[in-house]
C-alpha positions in Angstrom: 21.8 119.4 -51.2 20.5 120.0 -54.7 23.7 118.5 -56.2 23.4 115.4 -54.1 19.8 115.0 -55.4 20.9 115.3 -59.0 23.7 112.9 -58.5 21.3 110.4 -56.8 18.9 110.8 -59.7 21.6 110.2 -62.2 22.6 107.0 -60.4 19.0 105.8 -60.4 18.7 106.5 -64.1 21.9 104.7 -64.8 20.7 101.7 -62.8 17.4 101.6 -64.7 19.3 101.6 -68.0 21.4 98.7 -66.9 18.4 96.7 -65.7 16.4 97.4 -68.9 19.4 96.5 -71.1 19.9 93.2 -69.3 16.2 92.3 -69.7 16.4 93.0 -73.4 19.4 90.8 -73.7 17.5 87.9 -72.0 14.6 88.3 -74.4 17.0 88.4 -77.3 18.8 85.4 -76.1 15.5 83.5 -76.0 14.5 84.6 -79.4 17.9 83.9 -80.8 17.1 80.3 -80.9 14.5 80.9 -83.6 16.0 84.0 -85.4 19.2 84.7 -87.2 21.6 86.9 -85.3 21.5 90.7 -86.1 24.8 92.5 -86.6 25.7 95.5 -84.3 25.1 98.9 -85.9 26.8 102.2 -85.0 24.7 104.2 -82.6 24.6 108.0 -82.5 25.4 109.7 -79.3 22.3 111.2 -77.7 23.0 113.9 -75.2 19.7 113.3 -73.6 20.1 109.6 -73.1 20.4 110.0 -69.4 17.2 112.0 -69.2 15.0 110.5 -72.0 15.8 106.7 -72.6 14.3 104.8 -75.6 11.3 102.4 -74.9 12.3 98.7 -74.7 10.1 95.5 -75.2 8.3 94.1 -72.2 10.1 91.0 -70.8 8.3 87.6 -71.1 8.7 85.6 -67.9 9.7 81.9 -68.1 6.9 79.4 -67.5 7.0 77.8 -64.0 7.4 74.0 -63.3 3.8 73.7 -61.9 2.4 75.2 -65.1 4.4 72.7 -67.2 3.0 69.7 -65.1 -0.5 71.1 -65.4 -0.2 71.3 -69.2 1.2 67.7 -69.3 -1.7 66.2 -67.3 -4.2 68.2 -69.4 -2.8 66.7 -72.6 -2.9 63.2 -71.0 -6.6 63.7 -70.2 -7.4 64.8 -73.7 -5.6 61.7 -75.1 -7.5 59.4 -72.7 -10.8 60.9 -73.9 -9.8 60.5 -77.5 -8.3 56.9 -77.1 -10.5 53.9 -78.3 -11.7 51.6 -75.6 -10.4 48.6 -77.7 -6.9 49.9 -78.1 -4.1 48.2 -76.0 -0.4 48.0 -75.9 1.7 45.5 -77.7 2.7 43.7 -74.4 -1.0 43.3 -73.5 -1.8 41.9 -76.9 1.0 39.4 -76.7 0.0 38.2 -73.2 -3.6 37.9 -74.2 -2.7 35.9 -77.3 -0.5 33.5 -75.3 -3.2 33.1 -72.7 -5.9 32.3 -75.3 -3.5 29.8 -77.0 -2.8 28.1 -73.7 -6.5 27.9 -73.0 -7.3 26.5 -76.4 -4.5 23.9 -76.0 -5.9 22.8 -72.7 -9.4 22.5 -74.1 -8.2 20.6 -77.1 -6.2 18.2 -74.9 -9.2 17.6 -72.6 -11.8 17.3 -75.3 -9.9 15.8 -78.3 -6.9 13.8 -77.1 -6.3 10.6 -75.1 -10.1 9.9 -75.1 -11.4 6.4 -74.4 -14.0 5.0 -76.8 -17.6 4.8 -75.6 -19.2 1.4 -76.1 -22.1 1.1 -73.6 -25.3 -0.4 -74.8 -28.6 1.0 -73.6 -30.6 -0.9 -70.9 -34.3 -1.3 -70.8 -36.8 -2.0 -68.0 -40.4 -1.9 -66.9 -40.1 -0.4 -63.4 -42.5 -0.4 -60.5 -41.8 0.9 -57.0 -43.6 0.2 -53.7 -43.0 2.8 -50.9 -42.8 1.6 -47.3 -45.0 4.2 -45.6 -44.9 2.4 -42.3 -41.1 3.0 -42.0 -42.0 6.2 -40.1 -40.8 8.2 -37.2 -41.2 5.2 -34.9 -38.3 3.6 -36.7 -36.1 6.6 -37.6 -35.9 10.3 -36.9 -35.4 10.9 -40.7 -38.7 9.5 -41.8 -40.0 12.9 -42.8 -36.9 13.5 -44.9 -36.0 10.2 -46.5 -38.0 7.3 -47.9 -37.5 3.5 -48.6 -38.8 1.8 -51.7 -38.9 -1.8 -53.1 -38.4 -2.4 -56.8 -40.4 -4.8 -58.9 -40.0 -5.5 -62.6 -43.4 -5.2 -64.2 -44.5 -8.3 -66.2 -42.2 -10.6 -64.2 -42.8 -9.9 -60.5 -45.3 -7.5 -59.1 -45.8 -9.0 -55.7 -44.6 -6.5 -53.0 -43.9 -9.2 -50.5 -40.3 -10.1 -49.9 -39.3 -13.6 -51.0 -35.6 -13.7 -51.9 -32.2 -12.2 -51.0 -32.2 -8.5 -49.8 -30.0 -6.0 -51.8 -30.0 -2.3 -51.0 -29.1 0.3 -53.6 -27.6 3.7 -52.3 -27.7 6.6 -54.7 -24.9 9.2 -54.8 -24.6 12.9 -54.6 -28.0 14.4 -55.7 -28.9 11.0 -57.0 -32.4 9.4 -57.3 -33.8 6.2 -55.9 -35.0 5.4 -59.4 -31.4 4.8 -60.5 -31.8 1.3 -59.1 -33.9 0.3 -62.1 -31.2 -1.0 -64.5 -29.6 -3.3 -61.9 -32.8 -4.5 -60.4 -34.4 -5.1 -63.8 -31.4 -7.2 -64.9 -31.5 -9.2 -61.7 -35.2 -10.0 -62.2 -34.8 -11.0 -65.8 -31.7 -13.0 -65.3 -33.3 -15.1 -62.5 -36.5 -15.4 -64.5 -34.9 -16.5 -67.7 -31.9 -18.5 -66.5 -31.5 -19.3 -62.9 -34.9 -20.6 -62.0 -34.6 -23.2 -64.8 -31.2 -24.3 -63.6 -31.4 -27.2 -61.1 -27.8 -26.7 -60.0 -28.3 -23.0 -59.3 -31.4 -23.8 -57.2 -29.4 -26.3 -55.3 -26.6 -23.8 -54.7 -29.1 -21.4 -53.0 -29.9 -19.0 -55.8 -33.1 -17.1 -55.3 -34.5 -13.8 -56.7 -33.2 -10.5 -55.4 -35.4 -8.1 -53.4 -33.9 -4.8 -54.5 -34.5 -1.9 -52.2 -33.7 1.7 -52.8 -33.6 4.9 -50.8 -34.9 8.3 -51.7 -32.6 11.0 -50.2 -34.4 13.8 -51.9 -31.3 14.4 -54.0 -29.3 15.6 -51.0 -25.8 17.0 -51.7 -23.6 14.6 -49.8 -20.3 15.5 -51.6 -20.2 19.0 -50.1 -21.6 18.4 -46.6 -20.2 16.0 -44.0 -23.3 16.0 -41.7 -25.6 15.0 -44.5 -23.3 12.0 -45.1 -23.6 11.0 -41.5 -27.4 11.5 -41.5 -27.8 9.2 -44.5 -25.5 6.5 -42.9 -27.6 6.6 -39.7 -30.8 6.3 -41.7 -29.5 3.4 -43.7 -28.6 1.4 -40.6 -32.2 1.8 -39.4 -33.5 0.9 -42.9 -31.5 -2.3 -42.8 -33.0 -3.3 -39.5 -36.4 -2.6 -40.9 -35.7 -4.6 -44.1 -34.5 -7.7 -42.1 -37.6 -7.4 -40.0 -39.8 -7.8 -43.1 -38.5 -11.4 -43.6 -39.7 -12.3 -40.0 -43.2 -11.1 -40.8 -45.3 -14.0 -42.4 -47.7 -11.4 -43.8 -45.0 -9.6 -45.7 -42.8 -12.5 -46.7 -43.1 -15.4 -49.2 -39.9 -17.1 -48.3 -39.8 -20.9 -47.7 -40.1 -21.6 -44.0 -37.3 -24.1 -44.2 -34.9 -21.3 -45.1 -33.1 -19.2 -42.4 -34.2 -15.6 -42.0 -31.6 -13.2 -43.4 -29.2 -11.5 -41.1 -27.4 -9.3 -43.5 -28.0 -7.2 -46.7 -25.8 -6.8 -49.7 -25.1 -3.1 -50.7 -24.6 -1.5 -54.1 -23.6 2.2 -53.9 -23.1 4.7 -56.7 -20.7 7.6 -56.3 -21.0 9.0 -52.8 -23.5 6.2 -52.0 -20.4 4.0 -51.8 -18.9 6.2 -49.1 -22.2 6.2 -47.2 -22.1 2.4 -47.2 -18.6 2.5 -45.6 -19.7 5.1 -43.2 -22.5 2.9 -41.9 -19.9 0.7 -40.1 -18.7 3.7 -38.0 -22.2 4.8 -36.8 -23.5 4.2 -33.3 -26.6 2.4 -34.6 -24.8 -0.1 -36.8 -25.7 -3.7 -36.0 -22.7 -6.0 -36.3 -22.7 -8.5 -39.3 -25.7 -6.9 -41.0 -23.5 -6.0 -44.0 -20.9 -8.3 -45.5 -20.8 -7.5 -49.3 -20.4 -4.1 -50.9 -20.0 -3.2 -54.6 -19.4 0.5 -55.4 -19.7 2.3 -58.7 -17.4 5.3 -59.2 -17.1 6.0 -55.5 -14.3 8.3 -54.3 -12.9 6.1 -51.5 -9.3 7.4 -51.2 -10.2 11.1 -50.5 -13.0 13.6 -50.5 -14.0 14.8 -54.0 -14.0 18.4 -52.6 -12.1 19.8 -49.6 -13.7 23.2 -48.8 -16.0 21.7 -46.2 -14.1 20.7 -43.1 -16.9 18.3 -42.0 -16.6 16.2 -45.1 -12.8 16.1 -44.8 -12.9 15.1 -41.1 -15.6 12.5 -41.9 -13.4 11.0 -44.6 -10.4 10.9 -42.3 -12.4 9.1 -39.6 -13.9 6.6 -42.0 -10.6 5.7 -43.7 -8.8 5.5 -40.4 -11.5 3.1 -39.0 -11.2 0.8 -42.0 -7.4 0.8 -41.9 -7.3 -0.1 -38.3 -10.0 -2.7 -38.6 -8.0 -4.6 -41.2 -4.7 -4.2 -39.4 -5.8 -6.4 -36.5 -6.6 -10.1 -36.7 -10.3 -11.0 -36.7 -11.2 -7.3 -36.7 -14.8 -5.9 -37.0 -14.5 -5.9 -40.9 -13.0 -9.3 -41.3 -16.1 -10.7 -42.9 -16.6 -7.7 -45.2 -15.7 -7.8 -48.9 -15.7 -4.6 -51.1 -15.2 -4.2 -54.8 -14.7 -0.7 -56.3 -15.7 -0.5 -60.0 -14.6 2.6 -61.9 -15.2 3.9 -65.4 -11.7 5.3 -66.2 -10.9 8.5 -68.2 -14.5 9.0 -69.4 -15.6 9.8 -65.8 -14.9 13.5 -65.5 -17.0 13.9 -62.3 -15.0 11.7 -59.9 -11.4 11.0 -60.8 -10.9 7.3 -61.1 -7.7 7.7 -59.0 -9.9 8.5 -56.0 -11.7 5.2 -56.3 -8.6 3.2 -55.3 -8.8 0.8 -52.3 -5.1 0.0 -52.2 -4.5 2.2 -49.2 -7.5 1.1 -47.2 -7.8 -2.7 -47.2 -5.8 -5.8 -48.1 -6.2 -7.7 -51.4 -7.8 -10.6 -49.5 -10.9 -8.4 -48.8 -11.3 -6.1 -51.8 -9.9 -4.6 -54.9 -10.4 -1.8 -57.5 -11.2 -2.8 -61.1 -11.8 -0.7 -64.2 -14.7 -1.5 -66.5 -12.3 -1.8 -69.4 -10.8 -4.7 -67.6 -14.0 -6.7 -67.1 -14.6 -9.6 -69.6 -17.4 -8.9 -72.1 -17.5 -5.2 -71.0 -14.1 -4.0 -72.3 -15.1 -0.3 -72.4 -14.8 2.8 -70.3 -17.8 4.8 -69.1 -18.8 8.1 -67.6 -20.2 8.8 -64.1 -23.8 8.2 -65.0 -23.4 5.5 -67.7 -21.8 3.2 -65.1 -25.3 2.8 -63.6 -27.2 1.9 -66.7 -24.5 0.4 -69.0 -26.0 -2.9 -70.2 -22.7 -4.9 -70.3 -21.7 -3.7 -66.9 -25.0 -4.4 -65.2 -25.0 -7.9 -66.5 -21.6 -8.5 -65.0 -22.5 -7.0 -61.6 -25.7 -9.0 -61.3 -24.0 -12.2 -62.3 -21.3 -11.6 -59.7 -23.9 -10.9 -57.0 -25.7 -14.2 -57.8 -22.4 -16.0 -57.8 -21.9 -15.1 -54.1 -25.5 -15.4 -53.0 -26.7 -18.4 -51.0 -30.1 -18.3 -49.5 -29.4 -21.3 -47.4 -27.0 -19.3 -45.3 -28.2 -16.7 -42.7 -25.8 -14.2 -44.1 -27.4 -14.9 -47.6 -23.8 -15.2 -49.0 -21.1 -17.7 -49.3 -17.9 -17.3 -47.1 -15.6 -14.4 -47.6 -12.7 -16.3 -49.3 -15.2 -17.8 -51.8 -16.8 -14.5 -52.5 -13.4 -12.9 -53.4 -12.7 -15.9 -55.7 -15.9 -15.4 -57.6 -15.4 -11.6 -57.8 -11.9 -12.0 -59.2 -13.3 -14.6 -61.7 -16.1 -12.4 -62.8 -14.4 -8.9 -62.8 -10.8 -9.6 -63.7 -9.3 -10.7 -67.1 -8.1 -14.0 -65.7 -4.5 -13.2 -66.6 -3.7 -11.7 -63.2 -1.6 -13.9 -60.9 -4.2 -13.4 -58.1 -6.8 -15.4 -60.1 -6.7 -19.0 -58.9 -6.9 -21.8 -61.5 -9.8 -24.1 -61.0 -8.5 -27.1 -63.0 -6.9 -28.8 -60.0 -10.2 -29.0 -58.2 -12.0 -30.6 -61.3 -12.5 -34.2 -62.0 -11.5 -36.0 -65.2 -14.4 -36.0 -67.7 -13.0 -37.7 -70.8 -11.3 -41.0 -71.5 -9.2 -40.6 -74.7 -7.9 -43.6 -76.6 -5.2 -42.9 -79.2 -3.0 -44.9 -81.6 0.5 -44.3 -80.2 1.8 -44.1 -83.7 -0.7 -41.5 -84.8 0.6 -38.4 -86.6 -1.7 -36.4 -84.4 0.8 -36.7 -81.6 3.2 -33.8 -81.9 6.8 -33.9 -80.8 7.9 -32.0 -77.7 8.3 -28.3 -78.4 6.3 -28.4 -81.6 3.6 -25.8 -82.2 0.1 -26.8 -83.1 -1.5 -24.6 -85.8 -4.9 -25.5 -87.2 -6.0 -23.0 -89.8 -9.4 -24.5 -90.5 -11.4 -26.7 -88.1 -13.4 -29.6 -89.5 -11.0 -30.2 -92.4 -11.3 -34.0 -91.8 -15.1 -33.9 -91.4 -14.7 -36.1 -88.3 -13.6 -35.8 -84.7 -9.8 -35.5 -84.4 -7.6 -35.1 -81.4 -4.2 -33.4 -81.5 -1.8 -34.1 -78.6 1.0 -32.0 -77.4 3.4 -33.6 -74.9 4.0 -31.7 -71.7 7.7 -30.9 -71.3 9.6 -32.1 -68.3 9.9 -29.5 -65.5 13.3 -28.2 -64.6 14.5 -25.8 -61.9 13.4 -22.2 -62.3 11.3 -23.2 -65.3 9.3 -20.2 -66.8 7.7 -22.0 -69.6 4.0 -21.9 -70.1 1.2 -23.4 -72.2 -0.7 -21.0 -74.5 -3.8 -21.9 -76.5 -5.8 -19.4 -78.5 -8.8 -19.9 -80.7 -11.6 -17.9 -82.2 -14.2 -20.5 -81.1 -15.8 -21.5 -77.9 -14.1 -24.4 -76.2 -17.0 -25.7 -74.1 -19.0 -28.8 -74.8 -21.2 -26.9 -77.3 -18.3 -25.5 -79.3 -16.5 -27.1 -82.2 -13.2 -27.5 -80.2 -12.2 -28.5 -76.7 -9.0 -28.4 -74.8 -8.1 -31.1 -72.2 -5.2 -31.7 -69.8 -4.5 -35.4 -69.8 -2.6 -38.0 -67.8 -2.1 -41.7 -68.3 -5.3 -43.7 -67.5 -4.9 -46.0 -64.5 -7.8 -48.6 -64.5 -9.5 -49.0 -61.2 -11.1 -52.1 -60.0 -14.8 -52.2 -60.9 -14.6 -49.0 -63.0 -14.3 -48.9 -66.7 -14.7 -46.2 -69.3 -18.3 -45.6 -68.1 -16.8 -43.6 -65.2 -16.2 -40.7 -67.7 -18.7 -38.4 -69.3 -16.9 -38.6 -72.6 -15.3 -41.7 -74.0 -13.4 -40.8 -77.2 -11.8 -43.7 -79.0 -9.5 -42.6 -81.8 -7.3 -45.6 -81.8 -8.8 -46.9 -85.0 -8.7 -50.5 -83.8 -5.0 -50.5 -83.5 -3.4 -53.0 -81.2 -1.0 -50.3 -79.9 -2.8 -47.5 -78.3 -2.8 -45.4 -75.2 -5.6 -44.3 -72.9 -5.6 -40.9 -71.4 -7.7 -39.5 -68.5 -8.5 -35.9 -69.3 -9.8 -32.8 -67.5 -11.6 -30.0 -69.4 -9.7 -26.7 -69.4 -12.8 -24.7 -70.1 -13.0 -23.9 -66.3 -10.0 -21.6 -66.8 -10.8 -20.3 -70.2 -10.2 -16.5 -70.7 -12.3 -14.4 -73.0 -10.4 -11.9 -75.2 -11.7 -9.4 -77.6 -11.8 -10.7 -81.2 -9.0 -9.2 -83.3 -9.4 -9.7 -87.1 -9.2 -7.3 -90.0 -12.7 -6.0 -89.4 -12.2 -5.3 -85.7 -12.4 -1.7 -84.5 -13.0 -1.8 -80.7 -12.7 -4.3 -78.0 -16.5 -4.0 -77.3 -17.6 -4.9 -80.8 -20.5 -7.3 -80.8 -18.7 -10.3 -82.2 -17.7 -13.7 -81.0 -14.7 -13.2 -78.7 -11.5 -15.2 -78.8 -10.9 -17.9 -76.1 -7.5 -18.1 -74.5 -6.0 -20.7 -72.1 -2.8 -20.2 -70.2 -1.1 -22.4 -67.6 2.4 -22.2 -66.1 4.3 -25.4 -66.7 4.8 -25.8 -63.0 1.0 -26.1 -62.7 0.9 -29.0 -65.1 3.2 -31.4 -63.3 0.5 -34.0 -62.9 -0.3 -34.1 -66.6 1.6 -35.6 -69.5 -0.4 -34.4 -72.5 -2.5 -31.5 -73.8 -5.3 -32.7 -76.1 -7.0 -30.3 -78.6 -10.1 -32.0 -79.9 -11.6 -30.8 -83.2 -15.3 -31.8 -83.2 -16.4 -29.8 -86.2 -18.2 -32.0 -88.7 -17.7 -29.6 -91.6 -15.1 -27.1 -92.8 -15.3 -23.9 -90.8 -13.3 -20.6 -90.4 -12.3 -21.7 -86.9 -8.6 -21.9 -86.0 -6.5 -23.0 -83.1 -2.9 -22.2 -82.0 -1.3 -24.1 -79.1 2.3 -24.0 -78.0 4.7 -24.1 -75.1 6.9 -21.0 -74.8 9.5 -19.6 -72.4 8.0 -16.6 -70.6 11.5 -15.2 -69.9 12.5 -15.1 -73.6 9.1 -13.6 -74.6 9.3 -10.8 -72.0 11.3 -7.6 -72.6 11.9 -5.2 -69.7 12.8 -1.6 -70.7 15.1 -0.4 -67.9 15.4 3.3 -68.8 14.8 6.4 -66.7 11.6 8.5 -67.2 13.7 11.4 -68.5 15.2 9.2 -71.2 11.8 7.9 -72.2 10.4 11.4 -72.4 13.3 12.6 -74.6 13.8 9.7 -77.0 10.9 7.3 -76.3 11.1 3.5 -76.4 11.6 1.4 -79.5 11.8 -2.4 -79.7 11.8 -4.9 -82.5 10.3 -8.4 -81.8 12.0 -11.1 -83.8 10.2 -13.0 -86.6 10.7 -16.3 -84.7 8.8 -15.5 -81.6 6.1 -16.9 -79.3 2.4 -16.2 -79.8 2.3 -14.0 -76.7 5.0 -11.4 -76.0 5.2 -8.8 -73.3 7.1 -5.4 -73.0 7.4 -4.0 -69.5 8.3 -0.4 -68.8 8.7 0.0 -65.0 9.3 3.7 -65.0 6.0 4.5 -66.7 3.5 4.5 -63.7 2.3 8.1 -63.3 -1.3 9.0 -64.1 -0.1 12.5 -65.1 1.6 11.5 -68.3 0.1 10.1 -71.6 1.9 8.3 -74.4 1.4 7.2 -78.0 2.1 3.6 -79.0 2.8 2.4 -82.6 2.9 -1.2 -83.6 3.9 -2.3 -87.1 4.1 -5.7 -88.7 4.1 -7.0 -92.3 3.2 -10.6 -92.6 4.5 -12.8 -95.3 1.3 -14.9 -95.3 -2.3 -14.3 -94.5 -2.4 -14.2 -90.7 -5.0 -16.1 -88.7 -5.7 -13.0 -86.7 -4.5 -9.4 -86.3 -2.3 -8.3 -83.4 -4.1 -7.9 -80.1 -2.7 -5.5 -77.5 -3.4 -5.4 -73.8 -2.2 -2.4 -71.8 -2.3 -3.1 -68.1 -1.0 -2.2 -64.6 -1.0 -4.5 -61.6 -2.6 -2.2 -59.0 -5.3 -1.1 -59.3 -6.6 -3.7 -61.9 -6.6 -1.6 -65.1 -6.5 -3.2 -68.5 -7.3 -1.9 -71.9 -7.6 -4.0 -75.0 -6.8 -2.8 -78.5 -7.8 -5.3 -81.2 -6.4 -5.1 -84.8 -3.9 -2.7 -83.5 -2.6 -0.4 -86.2 -1.6 3.3 -86.3 -1.4 5.4 -83.2 -2.7 4.0 -79.9 -3.4 6.2 -76.9 -1.8 5.0 -73.8 -2.9 6.5 -70.4 -3.2 4.9 -67.0 -4.3 5.5 -63.4 -1.2 4.5 -61.5 0.6 6.7 -59.0 -1.4 9.9 -58.6 -0.9 13.2 -56.6 -3.0 13.8 -53.5 -3.9 10.1 -53.3 -2.6 8.1 -50.3 0.1 5.5 -51.3 -0.9 1.9 -51.6 -0.3 -0.4 -48.6 1.7 -2.7 -50.9 4.0 -0.4 -52.8 5.7 -3.3 -54.6 3.1 -3.4 -57.4 3.7 0.3 -58.2 7.3 -0.7 -59.2 5.9 -2.9 -62.0 4.8 0.1 -64.0 3.2 -0.2 -67.5 3.1 -3.6 -69.3 2.2 -4.2 -72.9 1.0 -7.7 -73.8 0.8 -8.6 -77.5 -0.9 -11.6 -79.1 0.2 -12.1 -82.7 0.1 -14.9 -85.2 3.4 -16.8 -84.8 3.0 -18.3 -88.3 3.3 -14.8 -89.7 7.1 -15.1 -89.7 7.7 -11.3 -89.7 9.3 -8.9 -87.3 7.1 -6.5 -85.3 8.3 -3.0 -84.3 6.9 -1.4 -81.2 7.5 2.2 -80.3 6.3 4.3 -77.3 6.6 8.1 -77.2 5.2 10.7 -74.8 2.2 12.6 -75.9 3.0 16.2 -74.8 -0.5 17.6 -75.7 -2.3 14.6 -74.3 
């Protein structure tokens, strides 16, 4: 038993030795990574090794995985506490830099590129308002919320009784009733200074305007559909009240022989124009109480914001009603005319693309025109300037007086005549929709000429007078009208820097051979001009004055900077040869009695030869641009058409270069235009880079009813001195940053 115990003890001691030896080897193996290996030394035999072993180092346990992770996170937290709040990674810095660069590029493009010039003059007035306090809850449920006012210009008319033709101004989103001041003041001054002294105007039924305005307490109509409907309902009741004023002898000064008004003309600014169109859809609208509407920067095509479902639904209902009304013959809107006037790129509140009427009504009842198109305005304007701009308010008021007729119950002339006057007043006159008035005129001058006179040019010869009054007496220069052939595209072009009316130094007449009538001699004509010089061989011509179709163009000389410069404009006359079939001669009469700086150029030219159509894809235009060279022997008016350029999302840069061999009569004049809507921009004395941008095909805007016009694209019309005898280079490139 004792022996077994000793053997067992020996086995345990031997196992302990082996275990301790292995532990020491593990520690040594760990330390061997940092220390040089130690050579093995001879070891003396110890007889008591089994009983008294040598002490060995305590083993170091390997760190666990959990402890390693804990140390890692502790170090990360320490680094986070020590890191600067402004420090960031390289990727973050690159992304931030690119974002700031993109933002700066967008801001520079919006604020510094493709900007239209501002040319509005300030308007002035002495305003006075009369509030109709008796238009109360007996007339409308909105009497406690809205108010009706009558405008009077102090110093001209302070009588609050109605006496003329009613016109109602409708303010826009958060607008004030006082915004009527500029238009109403111009109407009062124009009638006081001009129309009341014109017997013909009085005979045509021109009377002063009674301008009314509505105080909506600056309601937000652009964001709330129900507010739009409330205002439309109130305005229908206001019109009924206004018309009732003319029936009350105590509140009216109208001539008893005149019919009482049955309708009111409307002028709406911004959302006020939409309220005007909404009135026709309301339950309280009285038929035929509105027949003429002019809107200023009104978003007709779609709602300016779309987060309110009511305003979106209201727009859909209004536009659908107008489309259906014009789609049927003799519809409820057949008597209504609407002109939408917009300011162009300077208006950053309402996109001018939204003001288009092309998807809502036919050309026979309304159109959209840009202020840069309108004669004697020729400038863009922002959302508020379109109310007070002096040039525009003059054009609008003259147009309203053109269509007014107090002798009619509607207070206006018939619809077709209204549209004729609106086109004449608001469009350039170069559009094919503008009718010529010469055929309806009577011959005013009897011209007698020596048939051997050198003043009679040969057929196809160009007339170029560099200085009017060179002979110090009246002279007539006659151009024969060419014979008309099939598919003839020739046209007559006359350009001068002078007026061509009876008060100007030069006049242009279309003449035919005089046929004497029994009992009528030369006294039947207002002007009898005998330039025959007593010659036995002379011809007599019966002539019509072309001033009725004269077109005003911005002056373009070496000092010109902008189209709206306050200088005497050019006068341009253009007739297609097919419209001159009843005439044999064109007479240019120089009436200047002394030498002047006036000049005249007149010629017949082929429109086909002077028109270049660039048939290239949009991709090709974006990659390489467009470059054309007009020959030295060219017509006075040339045109370059680029059908693929019609998007409002793209902008371009145009360059025109010409070196004249002689001193030109005038510098090149550029007109940029599209056919629908009516947008034209004029660039006088064109040189250097010209910004080209347009409001054609736009995203989110309904397509026009007549899509044919959108295929015409951009057109560039250039007037240049044909006597310059030098080539002209024209290049068009896309403006990436614009």
